[in-house]
One Martini backbone bead per residue (centre of mass of N, CA, C, O) as a GRO file, in nm:
protein
  339
    1MET     BB    1   2.769  -1.183  -0.578
    2ASN     BB    2   2.860  -0.885  -0.584
    3GLY     BB    3   2.708  -0.621  -0.430
    4LYS     BB    4   2.796  -0.409  -0.710
    5SER     BB    5   2.790  -0.600  -0.999
    6PHE     BB    6   2.516  -0.467  -1.059
    7GLN     BB    7   2.201  -0.367  -1.174
    8VAL     BB    8   1.962  -0.115  -1.101
    9ALA     BB    9   1.606  -0.120  -1.164
   10ILE     BB   10   1.365   0.128  -1.162
   11LEU     BB   11   1.028   0.059  -1.135
   12PHE     BB   12   0.773   0.271  -1.293
   13ASN     BB   13   0.481   0.460  -1.311
   14ASP     BB   14   0.390   0.680  -1.596
   15ASP     BB   15   0.106   0.866  -1.556
   16SER     BB   16  -0.116   1.096  -1.744
   17GLN     BB   17  -0.369   0.911  -1.670
   18ILE     BB   18  -0.705   0.815  -1.606
   19THR     BB   19  -0.980   0.571  -1.645
   20LYS     BB   20  -1.085   0.635  -1.349
   21GLY     BB   21  -1.252   0.820  -1.135
   22ASP     BB   22  -1.105   1.086  -0.993
   23PRO     BB   23  -0.912   1.338  -1.109
   24GLN     BB   24  -0.743   1.370  -0.834
   25ASP     BB   25  -0.599   1.084  -0.843
   26LEU     BB   26  -0.344   1.172  -1.009
   27VAL     BB   27  -0.166   1.265  -0.778
   28ALA     BB   28  -0.099   0.979  -0.671
   29VAL     BB   29  -0.011   0.839  -0.932
   30GLN     BB   30   0.236   1.051  -0.990
   31TYR     BB   31   0.418   1.001  -0.729
   32THR     BB   32   0.604   0.771  -0.844
   33VAL     BB   33   0.804   0.953  -0.989
   34THR     BB   34   0.926   1.083  -0.738
   35GLY     BB   35   0.997   0.819  -0.596
   36ALA     BB   36   1.203   0.717  -0.806
   37GLN     BB   37   1.404   0.948  -0.766
   38ASN     BB   38   1.463   0.894  -0.471
   39LEU     BB   39   1.577   0.609  -0.513
   40TYR     BB   40   1.800   0.684  -0.708
   41GLU     BB   41   1.956   0.878  -0.521
   42ALA     BB   42   2.009   0.683  -0.291
   43LEU     BB   43   2.172   0.460  -0.450
   44THR     BB   44   2.388   0.641  -0.584
   45SER     BB   45   2.506   0.748  -0.309
   46LEU     BB   46   2.607   0.427  -0.255
   47GLY     BB   47   2.724   0.315  -0.555
   48TYR     BB   48   2.513   0.239  -0.748
   49SER     BB   49   2.387   0.099  -1.039
   50VAL     BB   50   2.141   0.312  -1.197
   51THR     BB   51   1.808   0.281  -1.331
   52LYS     BB   52   1.523   0.399  -1.511
   53LEU     BB   53   1.184   0.249  -1.551
   54ALA     BB   54   0.924   0.335  -1.744
   55VAL     BB   55   0.574   0.282  -1.732
   56ARG     BB   56   0.428   0.282  -2.058
   57GLY     BB   57   0.161   0.232  -2.270
   58ASN     BB   58   0.273  -0.092  -2.323
   59LEU     BB   59   0.388  -0.413  -2.281
   60GLU     BB   60   0.551  -0.431  -2.543
   61GLU     BB   61   0.734  -0.191  -2.487
   62LEU     BB   62   0.851  -0.297  -2.223
   63GLU     BB   63   0.974  -0.555  -2.340
   64ASP     BB   64   1.171  -0.413  -2.532
   65ILE     BB   65   1.329  -0.265  -2.312
   66LEU     BB   66   1.408  -0.519  -2.137
   67ALA     BB   67   1.578  -0.673  -2.359
   68SER     BB   68   1.847  -0.488  -2.287
   69PHE     BB   69   1.832  -0.650  -2.010
   70PRO     BB   70   2.002  -0.862  -1.817
   71PRO     BB   71   1.881  -1.076  -1.572
   72LYS     BB   72   2.161  -1.170  -1.441
   73ASP     BB   73   2.243  -0.827  -1.387
   74THR     BB   74   1.930  -0.733  -1.318
   75PHE     BB   75   1.780  -0.554  -1.062
   76ILE     BB   76   1.454  -0.498  -0.943
   77PHE     BB   77   1.301  -0.203  -0.829
   78ASN     BB   78   0.985  -0.191  -0.708
   79ASN     BB   79   0.753   0.106  -0.808
   80CYS     BB   80   0.485  -0.041  -0.914
   81ASP     BB   81   0.119   0.061  -0.877
   82GLY     BB   82   0.061   0.054  -1.197
   83PHE     BB   83  -0.133   0.091  -1.521
   84ASN     BB   84  -0.277   0.324  -1.691
   85GLY     BB   85  -0.443   0.406  -1.417
   86ASN     BB   86  -0.430   0.099  -1.307
   87ASN     BB   87  -0.389  -0.088  -1.036
   88LEU     BB   88  -0.400  -0.387  -1.159
   89GLY     BB   89  -0.171  -0.343  -1.375
   90ALA     BB   90   0.074  -0.426  -1.198
   91VAL     BB   91   0.047  -0.729  -1.232
   92ASN     BB   92   0.125  -0.745  -1.535
   93VAL     BB   93   0.407  -0.630  -1.502
   94ILE     BB   94   0.519  -0.850  -1.308
   95ARG     BB   95   0.463  -1.091  -1.487
   96LEU     BB   96   0.655  -1.006  -1.709
   97ILE     BB   97   0.926  -0.994  -1.551
   98GLU     BB   98   0.907  -1.286  -1.456
   99ARG     BB   99   0.895  -1.422  -1.738
  100MET     BB  100   1.186  -1.285  -1.817
  101GLY     BB  101   1.368  -1.339  -1.533
  102PHE     BB  102   1.325  -1.130  -1.320
  103LYS     BB  103   1.432  -0.984  -1.033
  104HIS     BB  104   1.267  -0.859  -0.723
  105THR     BB  105   1.124  -0.656  -0.525
  106GLY     BB  106   0.898  -0.785  -0.340
  107ALA     BB  107   0.618  -0.899  -0.440
  108ALA     BB  108   0.452  -1.113  -0.604
  109ALA     BB  109   0.202  -1.119  -0.827
  110ASP     BB  110  -0.007  -1.283  -0.657
  111SER     BB  111   0.010  -1.103  -0.404
  112ILE     BB  112  -0.067  -0.838  -0.533
  113ALA     BB  113  -0.348  -0.923  -0.626
  114MET     BB  114  -0.455  -0.983  -0.338
  115CYS     BB  115  -0.412  -0.697  -0.216
  116ILE     BB  116  -0.583  -0.528  -0.416
  117ASP     BB  117  -0.805  -0.733  -0.344
  118LYS     BB  118  -0.984  -0.678  -0.073
  119PRO     BB  119  -1.173  -0.925  -0.041
  120HIS     BB  120  -0.949  -1.135  -0.075
  121SER     BB  121  -0.774  -1.042   0.164
  122LYS     BB  122  -0.989  -1.087   0.382
  123GLU     BB  123  -1.020  -1.391   0.342
  124ARG     BB  124  -0.728  -1.453   0.415
  125LEU     BB  125  -0.734  -1.346   0.702
  126ILE     BB  126  -0.957  -1.529   0.806
  127GLN     BB  127  -0.808  -1.796   0.746
  128PHE     BB  128  -0.559  -1.689   0.953
  129GLY     BB  129  -0.692  -1.530   1.208
  130VAL     BB  130  -0.727  -1.228   1.132
  131PRO     BB  131  -0.838  -0.941   1.223
  132THR     BB  132  -1.146  -0.817   1.064
  133PRO     BB  133  -1.383  -0.658   0.933
  134ARG     BB  134  -1.679  -0.677   0.835
  135TYR     BB  135  -1.831  -0.768   0.506
  136GLN     BB  136  -1.930  -0.639   0.178
  137VAL     BB  137  -2.037  -0.687  -0.167
  138PHE     BB  138  -2.118  -0.445  -0.433
  139GLU     BB  139  -2.231  -0.420  -0.777
  140ARG     BB  140  -2.484  -0.264  -0.664
  141ALA     BB  141  -2.750  -0.043  -0.547
  142GLU     BB  142  -2.832  -0.335  -0.404
  143GLY     BB  143  -2.964  -0.530  -0.148
  144ASP     BB  144  -2.857  -0.700   0.105
  145PHE     BB  145  -2.808  -0.609   0.459
  146HIS     BB  146  -2.572  -0.746   0.736
  147LEU     BB  147  -2.470  -0.511   0.892
  148GLU     BB  148  -2.329  -0.262   1.105
  149PHE     BB  149  -2.371   0.038   1.207
  150PRO     BB  150  -2.120   0.175   1.091
  151VAL     BB  151  -1.993   0.228   0.756
  152ILE     BB  152  -1.757   0.165   0.491
  153VAL     BB  153  -1.699   0.289   0.157
  154LYS     BB  154  -1.522   0.109  -0.104
  155PRO     BB  155  -1.314   0.031  -0.321
  156SER     BB  156  -1.190  -0.287  -0.416
  157VAL     BB  157  -0.913  -0.186  -0.618
  158GLU     BB  158  -0.785   0.040  -0.435
  159ASP     BB  159  -0.565   0.299  -0.334
  160ALA     BB  160  -0.472   0.579  -0.152
  161SER     BB  161  -0.781   0.654  -0.079
  162MET     BB  162  -0.950   0.605  -0.311
  163GLY     BB  163  -1.286   0.710  -0.270
  164ILE     BB  164  -1.222   0.859   0.008
  165ASP     BB  165  -1.440   1.026   0.236
  166LEU     BB  166  -1.653   1.174   0.465
  167ASP     BB  167  -1.897   0.999   0.314
  168SER     BB  168  -1.806   0.692   0.360
  169VAL     BB  169  -1.941   0.716   0.631
  170VAL     BB  170  -2.231   0.535   0.730
  171SER     BB  171  -2.585   0.517   0.903
  172ASN     BB  172  -2.763   0.447   0.640
  173ARG     BB  173  -2.922   0.324   0.364
  174LYS     BB  174  -2.929   0.570   0.181
  175SER     BB  175  -2.624   0.640   0.203
  176LEU     BB  176  -2.515   0.370   0.120
  177PHE     BB  177  -2.637   0.349  -0.176
  178HIS     BB  178  -2.521   0.614  -0.274
  179LYS     BB  179  -2.219   0.532  -0.240
  180ILE     BB  180  -2.221   0.281  -0.409
  181ALA     BB  181  -2.302   0.419  -0.674
  182TYR     BB  182  -2.052   0.594  -0.693
  183ILE     BB  183  -1.837   0.373  -0.708
  184VAL     BB  184  -1.947   0.205  -0.946
  185ASP     BB  185  -1.947   0.446  -1.148
  186LYS     BB  186  -1.660   0.583  -1.108
  187TYR     BB  187  -1.477   0.292  -1.079
  188GLU     BB  188  -1.582   0.032  -1.216
  189GLU     BB  189  -1.660  -0.124  -0.938
  190PRO     BB  190  -1.692  -0.267  -0.665
  191ALA     BB  191  -1.818  -0.239  -0.341
  192MET     BB  192  -1.684  -0.206  -0.017
  193VAL     BB  193  -1.831  -0.306   0.291
  194GLU     BB  194  -1.743  -0.184   0.622
  195GLU     BB  195  -1.705  -0.196   0.936
  196PHE     BB  196  -1.670   0.067   1.153
  197VAL     BB  197  -1.383   0.139   1.348
  198CYS     BB  198  -1.350   0.277   1.631
  199GLY     BB  199  -1.033   0.437   1.686
  200ARG     BB  200  -0.722   0.354   1.647
  201GLU     BB  201  -0.465   0.442   1.405
  202LEU     BB  202  -0.238   0.208   1.259
  203ALA     BB  203   0.108   0.169   1.144
  204VAL     BB  204   0.285  -0.124   1.013
  205ALA     BB  205   0.618  -0.156   0.959
  206MET     BB  206   0.797  -0.393   0.745
  207TRP     BB  207   1.080  -0.634   0.734
  208GLY     BB  208   1.171  -0.916   0.543
  209ASN     BB  209   1.145  -1.281   0.583
  210GLU     BB  210   1.205  -1.501   0.784
  211VAL     BB  211   1.256  -1.236   0.937
  212ILE     BB  212   1.054  -1.001   1.108
  213GLU     BB  213   1.070  -0.650   1.116
  214ILE     BB  214   0.948  -0.408   1.340
  215LEU     BB  215   0.876  -0.098   1.332
  216PRO     BB  216   0.786   0.175   1.444
  217ILE     BB  217   0.481   0.274   1.539
  218SER     BB  218   0.207   0.433   1.392
  219GLU     BB  219  -0.006   0.732   1.460
  220GLN     BB  220  -0.298   0.887   1.423
  221ASP     BB  221  -0.389   1.229   1.483
  222PHE     BB  222  -0.741   1.307   1.568
  223SER     BB  223  -0.783   1.558   1.764
  224TRP     BB  224  -0.903   1.766   1.546
  225VAL     BB  225  -1.128   1.543   1.526
  226THR     BB  226  -1.440   1.508   1.683
  227ASN     BB  227  -1.563   1.307   1.489
  228PRO     BB  228  -1.542   0.965   1.481
  229LEU     BB  229  -1.658   0.938   1.171
  230GLU     BB  230  -1.394   1.138   1.075
  231GLN     BB  231  -1.165   0.926   1.170
  232LEU     BB  232  -0.993   0.934   0.874
  233LEU     BB  233  -0.823   0.843   0.574
  234THR     BB  234  -0.835   1.038   0.323
  235TYR     BB  235  -0.747   1.160   0.031
  236GLU     BB  236  -0.711   1.450   0.130
  237SER     BB  237  -0.520   1.377   0.383
  238LYS     BB  238  -0.284   1.259   0.182
  239TRP     BB  239  -0.269   1.472  -0.099
  240LEU     BB  240  -0.394   1.761  -0.010
  241THR     BB  241  -0.193   2.012   0.106
  242ASP     BB  242  -0.430   2.248   0.145
  243SER     BB  243  -0.560   2.079   0.352
  244PRO     BB  244  -0.662   2.054   0.679
  245TYR     BB  245  -0.639   1.739   0.689
  246TYR     BB  246  -0.341   1.731   0.612
  247GLN     BB  247  -0.233   1.945   0.837
  248ASN     BB  248  -0.408   1.802   1.112
  249ILE     BB  249  -0.300   1.482   1.055
  250PRO     BB  250  -0.073   1.338   1.217
  251ALA     BB  251   0.209   1.138   1.268
  252ARG     BB  252   0.300   0.916   1.536
  253VAL     BB  253   0.648   0.846   1.630
  254PRO     BB  254   0.576   0.651   1.847
  255ALA     BB  255   0.341   0.477   1.966
  256VAL     BB  256   0.141   0.456   2.251
  257LEU     BB  257   0.226   0.144   2.409
  258ASN     BB  258   0.184  -0.128   2.559
  259ARG     BB  259   0.294  -0.441   2.573
  260LYS     BB  260   0.029  -0.585   2.498
  261GLU     BB  261  -0.051  -0.412   2.259
  262ALA     BB  262   0.203  -0.458   2.089
  263GLN     BB  263   0.177  -0.764   2.061
  264VAL     BB  264  -0.102  -0.783   1.910
  265ILE     BB  265  -0.023  -0.601   1.675
  266LYS     BB  266   0.224  -0.759   1.572
  267LYS     BB  267   0.078  -1.023   1.520
  268ALA     BB  268  -0.118  -0.916   1.304
  269ALA     BB  269   0.095  -0.806   1.110
  270GLU     BB  270   0.259  -1.067   1.063
  271GLY     BB  271   0.019  -1.239   0.979
  272SER     BB  272  -0.036  -1.075   0.723
  273PHE     BB  273   0.234  -1.106   0.583
  274ARG     BB  274   0.214  -1.418   0.564
  275ALA     BB  275  -0.066  -1.456   0.432
  276MET     BB  276   0.022  -1.272   0.165
  277GLY     BB  277   0.327  -1.322   0.083
  278LEU     BB  278   0.534  -1.133   0.164
  279ARG     BB  279   0.828  -0.926   0.066
  280ASP     BB  280   1.077  -0.735   0.241
  281LEU     BB  281   0.791  -0.564   0.253
  282GLY     BB  282   0.547  -0.371   0.458
  283ARG     BB  283   0.200  -0.259   0.534
  284VAL     BB  284  -0.020  -0.220   0.818
  285ASP     BB  285  -0.355  -0.141   0.882
  286ILE     BB  286  -0.503  -0.033   1.201
  287ARG     BB  287  -0.777  -0.095   1.420
  288PHE     BB  288  -0.798  -0.002   1.768
  289ASN     BB  289  -1.028  -0.199   1.976
  290ASN     BB  290  -1.057  -0.342   2.270
  291GLY     BB  291  -0.773  -0.502   2.200
  292ILE     BB  292  -0.833  -0.505   1.883
  293PRO     BB  293  -0.667  -0.576   1.568
  294TYR     BB  294  -0.791  -0.433   1.287
  295VAL     BB  295  -0.755  -0.511   0.964
  296ILE     BB  296  -0.780  -0.271   0.674
  297ASP     BB  297  -0.480  -0.292   0.542
  298ILE     BB  298  -0.256  -0.390   0.266
  299ASN     BB  299   0.092  -0.307   0.183
  300GLU     BB  300   0.315  -0.426  -0.049
  301LEU     BB  301   0.362  -0.105  -0.160
  302PRO     BB  302   0.472   0.134  -0.008
  303GLU     BB  303   0.545   0.442   0.034
  304LEU     BB  304   0.906   0.562  -0.033
  305SER     BB  305   0.931   0.835   0.051
  306PRO     BB  306   1.077   1.053   0.273
  307ASP     BB  307   0.762   1.159   0.368
  308ALA     BB  308   0.670   0.883   0.439
  309GLY     BB  309   0.567   0.639   0.654
  310PHE     BB  310   0.798   0.434   0.632
  311HIS     BB  311   1.027   0.638   0.696
  312ASN     BB  312   0.925   0.736   0.965
  313CYS     BB  313   0.978   0.460   1.099
  314ALA     BB  314   1.278   0.430   1.028
  315ARG     BB  315   1.374   0.694   1.160
  316ALA     BB  316   1.286   0.605   1.452
  317ALA     BB  317   1.527   0.373   1.418
  318GLY     BB  318   1.784   0.534   1.279
  319ILE     BB  319   1.717   0.547   0.962
  320THR     BB  320   1.809   0.635   0.673
  321TYR     BB  321   1.704   0.668   0.363
  322PRO     BB  322   1.926   0.522   0.199
  323HIS     BB  323   1.932   0.272   0.402
  324MET     BB  324   1.644   0.185   0.357
  325VAL     BB  325   1.667   0.121   0.058
  326GLU     BB  326   1.900  -0.079   0.084
  327ARG     BB  327   1.756  -0.283   0.266
  328ILE     BB  328   1.542  -0.368   0.065
  329LEU     BB  329   1.735  -0.465  -0.150
  330THR     BB  330   1.886  -0.674   0.027
  331TYR     BB  331   1.650  -0.862   0.077
  332GLY     BB  332   1.619  -0.941  -0.220
  333LEU     BB  333   1.906  -1.042  -0.278
  334LYS     BB  334   1.912  -1.265  -0.062
  335ARG     BB  335   1.661  -1.424  -0.148
  336GLU     BB  336   1.807  -1.472  -0.448
  337GLY     BB  337   2.131  -1.510  -0.408
  338TRP     BB  338   2.319  -1.244  -0.481
  339ILE     BB  339   2.457  -1.221  -0.161
   0.00000   0.00000   0.00000
């Protein structure tokens, strides 16, 4: 198939509300709308025929809309990271487009489900020998606790640091179970408790398929935060632009690493990519302490806006935003044999 003889459909979730969690979480949820416009402008500037497909309402409505697009010459650029305010809803959307015969960028539905489910993804990492902090899952604010303090308490199936604030890292049982109760009640899902690794926080952006290319590694600069237990990326530091934590915790690209450090970090990142069955692109977040790269999160669909971390890493490699977007598309097209 000729490189531009097909249509690209940018699939994204347009959510006007969330069904659980903190009301401020809607800021992150709605950012995909802006992201989809950025992707649209990037690809149209390079001469592609592009349309945007908003996911809203219910799956039957989406199926009716998709029925007017022939799968044989419509390639989907997936930017859908939820559905109706529910993170796991993205899995159902991708299962639908796959069932209808559409090919798309990024991970398949089964891999997306595994990445979103943090305890499941951690078990997968352990199975593949990738370092990751020890953890427990609590369905209620009670039970035996067998980790070592300090620990961080997170929702089990959310992303974008939803549910994570400066109180998420706790050092005693009273604070632990108080935070677990908050997560279980507010997010209506189990809480994952993970040993908190003090140290450097790195983000490793990657792309490719048979061969994985690792982009310049990014590091969060926590020098403004003096308490090591507050050196983490909270929801506030990622999304609330008027917050001092947003304004004073920059990402430095490339991170300053010696050869040995870079090697072990890249090995853990690529191992995570392979273990989770990622395709085309991904980002792995790592806590680096005493020479050990502890994987703390896997993003099968990282934020792709021009000011987001993935593009910061691509830009450090000399890649413009439109060509970054095109590269991701090209990986998907080649993988499916379209070019």
